[in-house]
Phi, psi and omega in degrees: 000121179278123182240124178248114181261129176241148173284312180210143182206157178291316181204121178296326180295316178296320181297315183287325178298322176298314178298322187290351174295344174273112185300337184277358179297131186296137177300145182067023171299139183238140171242129176236161178216148175281330179216141184229120186274340182224052180297142183245147174247194180296139171054040174085006174295165180262150171242113182265142182208135175289126186305135175077353187260341189236172181265121177238110185213152172229140185235133177274130177232122177239160174061034174238315175265138181234354171203164188290345177285347184259002191301327180291340178303322182289325174301321178295311183299315184290314180298323177289322175303312181296315181297322180292324175295318180295317178298322178295335178267010178065029171281123188277165168050052180273135172211172183247118173274116182313134004272330185201034165277142181255126182242154168222130185049042175069009176252140183287125176256324186210152175231152181232130177234117180250129180237126189250137175239127176269121183280167183300333178269007175094349178295149177249124175249128189246141171245116184260113177262131178232121173248121183233130177284112186250291185249005178282141181238351180256117177231044184301320183265004180230077186297340180264010184247154172210187182214168176301321183293317182296316186284325184262341182081013178217167179264165184231153177276114186293324182291328177294319177300318177306309181299315184294318185293313183293320178298321182288325176298313178304314179301316183290326176295317176298316181297328185299328184299331185240345190224036183303317183292327176296318180292322175300320177297317177300319178297311183298317183290347177264358187289135177296129170066022178293141171074008180234143179300133177206158181277146177229165173231132178267186182293339180269011181064027176263130178276143175207161181260146177199171178230126178294121179260330184169191178227136182289165178303335178257016168098006182275141180287125180259119184239127173279123182264171184296338176273012181070010173274151177250122181245140178260137179240141173272171176302134179075001175273344180212150179233131177281137175255115183209000000 
């Protein structure tokens, strides 16, 4: 595993995307940073992180996705890899808030941002950004956030976490070749608030009740409404209220 460590960068995803234009870059190359000035979340959201305390990493993944209909498969692989690493470290009550936020006790521990580039020959090269709250303990302005240190009462080695996560991603990609349906089931079974009535908000700021039924092959959230219809929502089209 090639590891590139940076002190500070605007975005590890942007840095690795620029590097990945070189075809010879090794698969699973990782970029980490102690501080990120323009961290990105889903659909242009920001990822805030206290310098030096948290895990900021991006991983290059090649030769896994082969068409645009498959892009959510990588989200499943990565989110399951991260949850398994956290469970192995005895972090309790881990679940996945659709599409790929990682929670413990309903508090956000990690976010995942996957950016895909389609090459001229049709190949898809992916940059997987992972931001994880590790040793930061002050979340006064982020009431829905927590960290490994807050939950477990101890600090963690961030470089060890990088190695564990990348190795688990590799394992899941290999497993996908023979057990894709099992991994889909694992993902659904890990979903936050699946199968229970809960409030949502739509793009028009209207609140409604619904029950998470599943996720479509392209990653849309399937919600059962009070009129017994099932509606699919894309990222940012719906917000869970909890």
